[in-house]
Structures are given as C-alpha cells and as structure tokens.
C-alpha positions as a printed Julia matrix, in Angstrom:
502×3 Matrix{Float64}:
   0.34   -0.1     0.21
   3.03    2.29    0.16
   3.26    2.5    -3.49
   1.07    3.39   -6.62
   0.55    1.43   -9.87
   0.74    3.14  -13.22
  -0.39    1.12  -15.66
  -1.0     1.7   -19.05
  -2.09   -0.58  -21.87
  -1.01   -1.02  -25.89
  -3.73   -3.17  -27.83
  -3.22   -4.52  -31.22
  -6.02   -5.59  -32.97
  -6.18   -7.51  -36.46
  -9.13   -5.67  -38.72
 -10.67   -8.66  -41.16
 -11.06   -6.17  -44.14
 -10.97   -8.35  -46.98
  -7.41   -7.23  -48.48
  -4.3    -6.61  -46.79
  -3.36   -3.16  -45.67
  -1.39   -1.98  -49.05
  -1.99   -4.61  -51.34
  -5.13   -7.23  -52.68
  -3.84   -9.96  -50.88
  -6.57  -11.74  -49.11
  -6.33  -10.97  -45.61
  -8.27  -13.95  -44.58
  -5.2   -16.26  -43.82
  -6.99  -19.2   -41.8
  -6.14  -23.12  -42.92
  -4.44  -21.31  -45.86
  -1.27  -22.84  -46.5
   2.25  -20.93  -45.55
   2.8   -17.97  -47.55
  -0.34  -18.65  -50.03
  -1.57  -15.08  -49.98
   1.73  -13.0   -50.29
   2.39  -10.62  -53.33
   5.4    -8.5   -54.17
   4.05   -5.81  -52.49
   3.26   -6.81  -49.11
   6.91   -9.1   -49.42
   8.77   -5.5   -50.09
  10.18   -6.31  -53.42
  11.55   -3.47  -55.44
   9.8    -1.14  -56.86
   6.48   -1.93  -55.39
   4.38    0.95  -54.29
   1.75    0.48  -51.09
  -1.72    1.93  -51.12
  -3.64    2.26  -48.14
  -6.83    0.04  -47.24
  -9.8     2.69  -47.62
 -11.93    0.48  -44.9
  -9.22    0.16  -42.51
  -8.86    3.66  -42.35
 -12.94    4.1   -41.94
 -12.75    1.59  -39.27
  -9.98    3.35  -37.34
 -12.03    6.56  -37.24
 -15.11    4.59  -36.42
 -13.44    3.25  -33.32
 -11.95    6.46  -32.2
 -15.28    7.98  -32.76
 -16.86    5.53  -30.7
 -14.62    5.95  -28.07
 -14.75    9.85  -27.82
 -11.98   10.07  -29.95
 -10.97   13.21  -31.93
  -9.9    12.64  -35.55
  -7.06   14.24  -37.05
  -8.16   16.06  -40.27
  -4.79   15.52  -41.66
  -3.14   11.96  -40.81
  -0.1    10.26  -42.37
   2.04    7.17  -42.52
   5.28    6.93  -41.0
   8.08    4.29  -41.52
   9.02    3.14  -38.18
  12.45    1.31  -38.74
  13.73   -2.11  -37.36
  14.99   -5.23  -38.05
  13.2    -8.36  -37.46
  12.98  -11.53  -39.76
   9.48  -11.64  -40.51
   9.01   -7.98  -41.32
   9.98   -7.96  -45.09
  10.78   -4.51  -45.63
  13.12   -3.79  -42.55
  10.61   -1.15  -41.87
   7.26   -1.05  -40.53
   4.5     1.39  -42.11
   2.82    2.72  -39.08
   1.77    6.29  -38.18
   3.55    8.35  -35.35
   2.72   11.67  -34.47
  -0.3    12.59  -36.78
  -2.66    9.38  -36.22
  -6.34    8.99  -37.42
  -8.12    9.66  -34.02
  -6.81   10.9   -30.51
  -7.48   12.29  -26.67
 -10.55    9.79  -26.46
 -11.95    7.73  -22.97
 -13.78    4.96  -21.64
 -15.11    4.26  -18.36
 -14.33    1.43  -16.67
 -15.11    0.43  -12.8
 -15.49    4.07  -12.06
 -12.42    5.51  -13.91
 -12.31    7.19  -16.97
  -9.37    5.63  -18.86
  -7.9     8.25  -21.28
  -7.14    6.96  -24.46
  -3.97    8.79  -26.17
  -4.41    7.55  -29.24
  -5.56    4.86  -32.36
  -3.6     4.4   -35.47
  -3.01    1.9   -37.93
   0.11    0.37  -39.1
   0.39   -3.11  -40.57
   1.16   -6.84  -39.47
   4.49   -8.31  -39.4
   4.59  -12.55  -40.32
   4.87  -14.94  -37.93
   7.71  -16.73  -36.87
   7.68  -20.72  -36.0
  10.69  -22.4   -34.36
  10.56  -26.23  -34.92
  11.63  -28.14  -32.15
  15.33  -29.4   -32.26
  16.22  -27.47  -35.48
  18.91  -25.0   -35.77
  16.4   -22.69  -38.09
  13.26  -20.74  -37.91
  10.25  -20.63  -40.84
   8.68  -17.82  -41.48
   4.84  -17.47  -42.61
   4.08  -13.83  -44.44
   0.33  -14.65  -44.65
  -0.21  -12.51  -41.86
   2.46   -9.76  -43.17
   0.26   -6.57  -44.17
  -2.84   -7.33  -42.08
  -4.4    -4.08  -41.02
  -3.69   -3.84  -37.16
  -5.31   -0.81  -35.78
  -3.34   -0.27  -32.33
  -5.02    1.67  -29.12
  -2.83    3.14  -26.46
  -4.1     4.61  -23.0
  -2.44    7.16  -20.66
  -1.06    5.64  -17.98
  -3.75    6.09  -15.45
  -5.1     1.98  -14.95
  -4.56    1.8   -11.21
  -4.75   -2.21  -11.22
  -4.43   -5.13  -12.64
  -8.4    -5.5   -12.66
  -9.31   -2.43  -13.94
  -6.54   -2.95  -17.08
  -8.22   -6.68  -17.48
 -11.8    -5.03  -17.68
 -10.67   -2.33  -20.3
  -9.43   -4.96  -22.7
 -12.13   -7.21  -22.46
 -14.33   -4.21  -22.99
 -12.7    -2.89  -25.86
 -12.83   -6.48  -27.29
 -16.53   -5.92  -27.44
 -16.4    -2.81  -28.68
 -14.71   -4.05  -31.47
 -17.05   -7.04  -31.6
 -19.97   -5.09  -31.69
 -18.47   -2.86  -34.82
 -18.05   -6.2   -36.47
 -14.7    -4.98  -37.68
 -12.32   -7.94  -35.76
 -12.69  -11.29  -34.33
 -10.51   -9.8   -31.7
  -9.85  -13.54  -30.64
  -6.87  -13.34  -28.0
  -5.9   -17.06  -28.6
  -5.86  -16.78  -32.41
  -3.77  -13.7   -32.16
  -6.05  -11.21  -33.45
  -5.75   -9.1   -30.34
  -2.56   -8.48  -28.65
  -2.4    -6.86  -25.29
   0.56   -5.28  -23.83
   1.19   -3.53  -20.32
   3.25   -0.71  -19.73
   3.74   -1.23  -15.42
   5.79    0.91  -13.22
   5.29    1.57   -9.07
   6.04    4.95   -7.73
   5.99    6.28   -3.82
   3.06    7.6    -2.58
   3.13   11.34   -2.56
   6.4    11.59   -4.55
   5.02   12.19   -8.14
   1.83   13.99  -10.09
   0.23   14.38  -13.31
   1.11   17.08  -15.26
  -0.19   18.28  -19.04
  -1.67   15.46  -20.7
  -1.39   12.73  -17.69
   2.48   12.96  -17.89
   4.13   11.51  -15.09
   6.4    14.02  -13.11
   8.81   13.79   -9.92
   7.9    15.84   -6.99
  10.9    17.45   -5.6
  13.93   15.16   -5.83
  12.25   12.05   -6.54
  13.57    9.81   -8.66
  10.85    8.42  -10.65
  10.92    4.23  -11.42
  11.19    3.07  -14.78
   8.3     1.55  -16.6
   8.42   -2.29  -17.79
   6.76   -3.28  -20.81
   5.34   -7.06  -20.61
   4.35   -8.54  -24.22
   3.49  -12.37  -25.04
   0.08  -11.97  -23.65
  -2.56  -14.42  -24.84
  -5.42  -13.85  -22.3
  -7.17  -11.95  -20.36
  -6.13  -14.13  -17.08
  -2.75  -14.07  -18.64
  -2.81  -10.16  -18.7
  -4.34   -9.75  -15.21
  -1.77  -12.32  -13.78
   1.4   -10.5   -15.75
   0.26   -7.77  -14.14
   0.13   -8.49  -10.39
   3.56  -10.6   -10.58
   5.24   -7.49  -12.21
   3.77   -4.82   -9.26
   4.8    -7.84   -6.64
   8.17   -7.73   -8.71
   9.46   -4.33   -8.97
   8.06   -3.47   -5.28
  10.42   -6.08   -4.32
  12.87   -4.68   -6.24
  12.38   -0.84   -4.7
  12.19   -2.61   -1.08
  15.99   -3.99   -1.8
  17.24   -0.98   -3.22
  17.28   -2.25   -6.69
  17.21   -0.23   -9.9
  14.07   -1.16  -11.97
  15.76   -1.39  -15.12
  13.53   -0.38  -18.24
  13.02   -3.09  -20.21
  10.4    -5.46  -22.21
   9.68   -8.51  -20.65
   7.12  -11.52  -21.42
   5.14  -13.46  -19.67
   5.69  -16.97  -19.29
   2.64  -19.14  -18.55
   4.69  -22.21  -17.99
   6.65  -20.62  -14.96
   3.3   -18.15  -14.44
   6.25  -15.1   -14.01
   7.36  -12.31  -16.24
  11.16  -12.65  -17.61
  13.82  -10.55  -18.96
  13.56  -10.2   -23.03
  15.24   -7.03  -24.3
  16.07   -3.36  -23.21
  13.04   -1.52  -23.99
  13.44    0.85  -27.16
  12.6     4.7   -27.47
  10.86    6.37  -30.29
  14.39    7.63  -30.97
  15.53    3.5   -31.62
  13.35    3.61  -34.72
  14.16    6.58  -36.26
  10.77    7.44  -37.51
  10.1     9.35  -41.09
   6.97   10.41  -43.19
   6.24    7.32  -45.56
   7.44    8.95  -49.02
   5.15    6.19  -51.03
   2.01    7.59  -49.28
   0.64   11.2   -49.81
  -0.77   12.48  -46.28
  -4.59   11.52  -45.61
  -7.29   14.41  -45.72
 -10.35   13.3   -43.45
 -13.06   15.52  -44.52
 -16.09   16.24  -42.67
 -18.24   14.76  -45.08
 -16.17   11.23  -44.17
 -16.46   11.46  -40.92
 -20.25   11.93  -41.44
 -20.27    9.22  -43.41
 -18.52    6.84  -41.1
 -20.46    7.95  -37.97
 -23.64    6.58  -39.51
 -22.42    3.17  -38.66
 -22.36    4.17  -34.97
 -24.13    1.16  -33.21
 -25.19    0.85  -29.74
 -22.29   -0.43  -27.0
 -22.76   -2.35  -24.33
 -22.39   -0.34  -21.49
 -25.5     1.54  -23.22
 -27.06   -0.85  -23.45
 -26.63   -2.99  -20.44
 -28.1     0.43  -18.86
 -30.88    0.11  -21.08
 -31.7    -3.65  -20.42
 -31.77   -2.8   -16.37
 -33.78    0.18  -16.74
 -36.71   -1.19  -19.51
 -36.81   -4.94  -19.02
 -35.88   -4.45  -14.97
 -32.98   -6.97  -15.11
 -30.11   -7.65  -12.34
 -27.2    -5.88  -13.23
 -25.27   -9.45  -13.38
 -28.01  -10.56  -15.72
 -27.85   -7.4   -18.0
 -24.05   -7.64  -17.87
 -23.61  -11.32  -19.31
 -26.06  -10.56  -21.97
 -24.62   -7.77  -23.19
 -21.31   -9.33  -23.4
 -22.02  -10.36  -27.15
 -23.85   -8.58  -29.7
 -25.19  -11.74  -30.95
 -26.77  -12.34  -27.34
 -27.83   -9.05  -26.91
 -29.72   -9.4   -30.03
 -31.17  -12.62  -29.38
 -32.19  -11.52  -26.03
 -34.3    -8.05  -27.17
 -36.65  -10.14  -29.98
 -37.11  -12.79  -26.88
 -38.5    -9.75  -24.64
 -39.82   -8.43  -27.7
 -41.9   -12.03  -28.49
 -42.66  -11.91  -24.63
 -44.25   -8.19  -24.66
 -46.08   -9.57  -28.31
 -47.85  -12.29  -25.98
 -49.09  -10.32  -23.5
 -50.53   -7.59  -25.49
 -52.6   -10.87  -27.54
 -53.77  -11.64  -23.84
 -55.15   -8.32  -22.72
 -52.64   -7.67  -20.5
 -50.76   -4.68  -18.69
 -47.12   -5.37  -20.34
 -45.66   -2.74  -17.1
 -47.02   -5.26  -14.52
 -45.87   -8.57  -16.04
 -42.4    -6.99  -17.31
 -40.84   -7.81  -13.72
 -42.09  -11.37  -14.15
 -41.69  -12.66  -17.25
 -38.1   -10.48  -17.74
 -36.7   -12.19  -14.72
 -37.8   -15.37  -16.07
 -36.39  -14.86  -19.78
 -33.18  -13.77  -18.38
 -33.0   -16.77  -15.58
 -33.16  -19.16  -18.44
 -31.11  -17.37  -20.69
 -27.97  -16.81  -18.45
 -28.99  -20.21  -17.09
 -29.98  -22.94  -19.27
 -28.71  -21.57  -22.6
 -25.11  -21.03  -20.86
 -25.19  -23.88  -20.02
 -25.66  -25.72  -22.87
 -23.27  -23.47  -24.75
 -20.77  -24.14  -22.59
 -21.24  -28.18  -22.08
 -21.21  -27.65  -26.51
 -18.2   -25.8   -26.47
 -20.71  -23.51  -29.26
 -21.37  -19.96  -29.14
 -24.85  -18.02  -29.87
 -24.69  -18.46  -33.25
 -24.69  -22.18  -33.51
 -28.37  -21.91  -31.8
 -31.22  -23.71  -33.11
 -34.03  -22.23  -31.18
 -35.74  -19.37  -32.65
 -36.31  -16.23  -30.16
 -40.31  -16.77  -30.78
 -39.95  -20.66  -29.57
 -37.76  -19.4   -26.86
 -40.01  -17.11  -25.34
 -42.98  -19.49  -25.47
 -41.36  -22.24  -23.21
 -40.59  -19.27  -20.98
 -44.27  -18.61  -21.44
 -45.13  -22.2   -20.32
 -43.24  -22.38  -17.45
 -44.9   -18.79  -16.68
 -48.62  -20.16  -16.94
 -47.59  -23.09  -15.07
 -48.57  -25.2   -18.39
 -45.1   -27.07  -17.51
 -43.09  -26.97  -14.5
 -39.5   -26.72  -14.26
 -37.93  -29.71  -14.82
 -40.15  -30.56  -18.02
 -39.2   -27.36  -18.95
 -35.59  -28.28  -18.98
 -36.18  -31.64  -20.57
 -38.23  -29.54  -23.81
 -35.22  -26.86  -24.21
 -32.74  -29.83  -24.31
 -34.62  -30.86  -27.09
 -35.29  -27.76  -28.56
 -31.25  -27.28  -28.42
 -30.2   -30.14  -30.3
 -32.72  -30.23  -32.72
 -34.93  -26.8   -32.51
 -38.93  -27.48  -33.05
 -42.02  -26.11  -31.29
 -42.25  -26.06  -27.39
 -45.93  -26.77  -27.7
 -45.51  -29.5   -29.82
 -42.97  -31.29  -27.58
 -44.62  -30.72  -24.4
 -47.62  -32.98  -25.61
 -45.37  -35.02  -27.74
 -43.77  -36.15  -24.59
 -47.09  -35.36  -22.33
 -45.78  -33.22  -19.89
 -48.4   -30.92  -19.63
 -48.98  -30.38  -15.88
 -52.25  -31.82  -14.51
 -54.67  -28.79  -13.81
 -57.75  -30.92  -13.03
 -58.32  -30.35   -8.85
 -60.87  -33.34   -8.9
 -58.34  -35.83  -10.22
 -55.33  -34.54   -8.24
 -57.32  -34.28   -5.24
 -58.2   -38.17   -5.64
 -54.31  -38.86   -6.32
 -53.91  -37.16   -3.3
 -56.21  -38.69   -0.75
 -55.06  -42.31   -1.9
 -51.48  -41.38   -1.15
 -52.79  -39.97    2.39
 -55.18  -43.72    2.67
 -51.35  -45.27    2.06
 -49.33  -43.06    4.5
 -51.67  -42.59    7.86
 -48.78  -42.67   10.03
 -47.31  -39.77    8.18
 -50.36  -37.93    7.76
 -50.51  -38.24   11.67
 -47.22  -36.84   12.5
 -47.59  -33.73   10.32
 -50.88  -33.02   12.25
 -48.84  -33.23   15.55
 -46.7   -30.57   14.12
 -43.92  -32.13   11.94
 -45.06  -30.21    8.92
 -41.87  -30.59    6.64
 -43.3   -34.25    5.96
 -45.36  -32.12    3.64
 -42.4   -32.38    1.24
 -42.85  -36.42    1.68
 -46.51  -36.17    0.13
 -45.34  -33.35   -2.55
 -42.64  -36.22   -3.75
 -45.03  -38.78   -3.73
 -48.04  -37.31   -5.52
 -44.99  -36.11   -7.92
 -43.9   -39.77   -8.72
 -47.52  -40.95   -9.06
 -47.93  -38.29  -11.97
 -44.9   -39.01  -13.31
 -43.94  -35.21  -12.65
 -46.74  -33.54  -14.24
 -48.91  -32.04  -11.36
 -48.76  -28.66  -10.39
 -46.51  -28.28   -7.69
 -48.36  -25.21   -6.43
 -51.79  -27.31   -6.54
 -50.5   -30.28   -4.85
 -49.4   -28.08   -1.88
 -52.46  -26.38   -1.69
 -54.75  -29.8    -1.94
 -52.57  -31.28    0.74
 -52.75  -28.16    3.41
 -56.69  -28.61    3.33
 -57.02  -32.72    2.96
 -54.6   -32.88    5.89
 -56.31  -30.52    8.41
C-alpha cells in the first residue's frame, strides 16, 4: 500500500478487411498454406508501392468515434525502422505524430481511462521455431494485415481494471464487427506498461505526463508482452507489481526493459532493453501522401455507430428490470444481446395478445427470461463449446417456452427437458410438450383423488404432520409428483395437501 501502481495499455487488433493494408492480397489466412496469400507488395519487392486500405482507415475512425476520440483532419503514415526476420521491408509502415484519432476515453470500474491515440499500421509475418532444429520458419500470410493499435494514457490503477478495459475493448471491436478480436488466435494482442512509484512523490502534469515531485527519481516502466489471454494479462501485471515493489524495497534499480509472460513458470522474464521512439528513426512514409479526412467522410462513417455494451446494459436494466449481473452477461456478446431483445419482444407480443398489462408483467417475465438465458442457455453453450450463432432455438420458441413455465402449463423440470430437445433439434415447445405428455395436471378433482389415495396409504406420516411435523408435506409432494410422473402442478399439490391434511 506504500506504492502507487501506474499502468498503460497498448492493444493491437487485426482488422478483418477483405484485403491487406497496402495490397490486394486476401486478408483471411486462416487454414491457408504458409505464404499462400502474398504478393510483391506485401513481400516488399523493389519498385512496388503501397496503397492504403480505405476500409481499414474508415474502421479506425469509427472505433475512435465510438470511444469519444477526436479525428485528425490531417493524418499520415510513417516508417518505423527496425529489423526483424518477419518484417519483409526491414521497416514497418505505421503512424507516429499524426494518428487517425486521438484523445478519447472509456469509463471502466468508475475510472475514466484516457485514450492517447488509435493508429493504423501493418502486421508482421509469423515466426515458428521447430523443436530440435537449428532454423526458424516464417509464414508471411499475416504480413501486411491491417493492425489497429490503441494506446491508453498511464492512468490505470490496478490489474483488475486493466483486464476489464481489454475485455470491454474486445466487445467494442466485436459490436462494430471490424475484428474477431480472439486473443488465443492472435487477432488481439495486449501489452502492459507497468511502473511502481512511491506515494506522494509524483504527480500528473499536462496531458497525463508523470512528473517527479522534488528530488524524487521516478522508477522506470516495464513493458510486458506475449500475453494471449485476459487471465494472463491480469496475472502478469500482478506479478510485475510484486517484482518491482520487492526490488524497490531492496533498493534495486528497475531497468526499463521489455519482459515476456511465461505461462508455464507464471512469471515475467526479461527479453530485451526497451526501445525509445528515437531508436525507431521515424520519418514520414514517402510512398504514401498525407491523408485529408473531410467532415463529409466523418459524417458518413458516423452513420455506422451502434449501441455499445455499456449503453445496452443500462437500457436492459432500466427498460426490462433486469439485474445488473444478468444484463452484464447478456450484453457481453452482440448476437446474444440481439437474441435477448428478440425473446423479450416476443414475450411482450404474447402479453399484448392476452390483453394484459406489459408494465405489470414485465418484471416477472423478464426475470424468468433472463434466468433461462443465463441459466439453461449458457449451460448448454458451455457444455457443447458453442456460441450463440450455433443455437437452433428461435427467439419465438424460446419466448414460448418461458410462457409455458410462467403459465404453469409445465414445471421447471419439464421445461429443462423440452429445452434440451429444442437445443439439439429445434422445434416448437408446445408440440414437444404434447408429444411427451409433459403438460401439468390442472384438474383439481383428479389431483385431489390421487392425493387422497396417497394420504390413505401413509397414515403414519399424515398423523405426524398433524402433530406438528410440517416438513413432511414435502414427502407427500414427492409421492404425488412420482405418481403423476412429474405432471402435477406443485403449487396446487401443496394447496390440496394442506386442505386434506387438516
């Protein structure tokens, strides 16, 4: 607690445009043969010229507008010079001082996280190192993929908030449908810059610049790379905070460096000295003219702005009386959120058709629907390792199942049985209910006759109930449900039992 934690994030996302950033090569290299999607331009053959991908530029501006960023009316590409085997040119076309968008923010866990910039660049190829071999292989299919990089200011105070920021940003990318943002597949890569400073010895100045107070010497920041999951991001930051804090306690100097996260050892390991911008020798890309972003283009792009998960969550809570936890789960995926809205729309249509009052019924029905969605649906999706796009249950049939349970035409167990069939094969819940004979018994006379027989066959338990052992009513309920093969309405069973056992 004697140290302040300062975290900044750099998040790269591969955009799923049809073609690459500066050439016409197919941008979808999944399941392709190594080096199948390459051409003289993305392989940097002499004399070839890059042509910027207009869609990638528009999507970067769209992301910026979504995250409250300002658009640079004059933007440009720059050369970032460094040698690595998977960079064909020996440099990367990126953006330096005039990114497409800048100065945004995103609210996470009560913190307003400032976004420095979102810029566009090209991805590198992919190195593989065959086990036991003295060489490496390079697949250039990924080289030239549009890569959008978001950089935050160093204002994130803990690992939990950093993780939540990345998760929310992934939702943004998927809601905008511009990136699959799958970290395990490398579509989205997070890097954390972590530093630990003594409390009261530093301050923010100007645009979130960290300044020392008095003669205090700021501790260096450390960049953590090779993070391929949100869990690993959180763990690596926590580890780095502990490592740096211990080093300061032991009066050791924190070296400014790049470290990688070793999943097997659950620790960060040193990789190389951290480069500065001067090391990259940035200069304007001579083969691409500056970009003039017009107001008309910004207006055209803004038409594609869509409701974001945090706004949708607030609306679900207010409009549908959902709990915060249920709303959070149901907006986590855009398709799931849309599916939820269709289900509730069908429920509303059903209420309207019964001449009932939506406002009076909505609390119970939306609670029932959200319980089935976050309960049974999530359970089956997880068990089958599927996503909402794989579901065979139409929103109409899902809503119909909810109303069947709500109307006590079937009990919860029967509903789960019907749901399983619908999940595997689809189908109408009412037809399935009738085919399996699962409709609850609503005939009071028939139920009363069955319950009387059960009481007569169990006089000892009936007497004990009358003498105050009221928990025995569950025994009689169980006997009744077994006799009716689960078709009896439990509420009516309890009501009849109480009357008969008097």
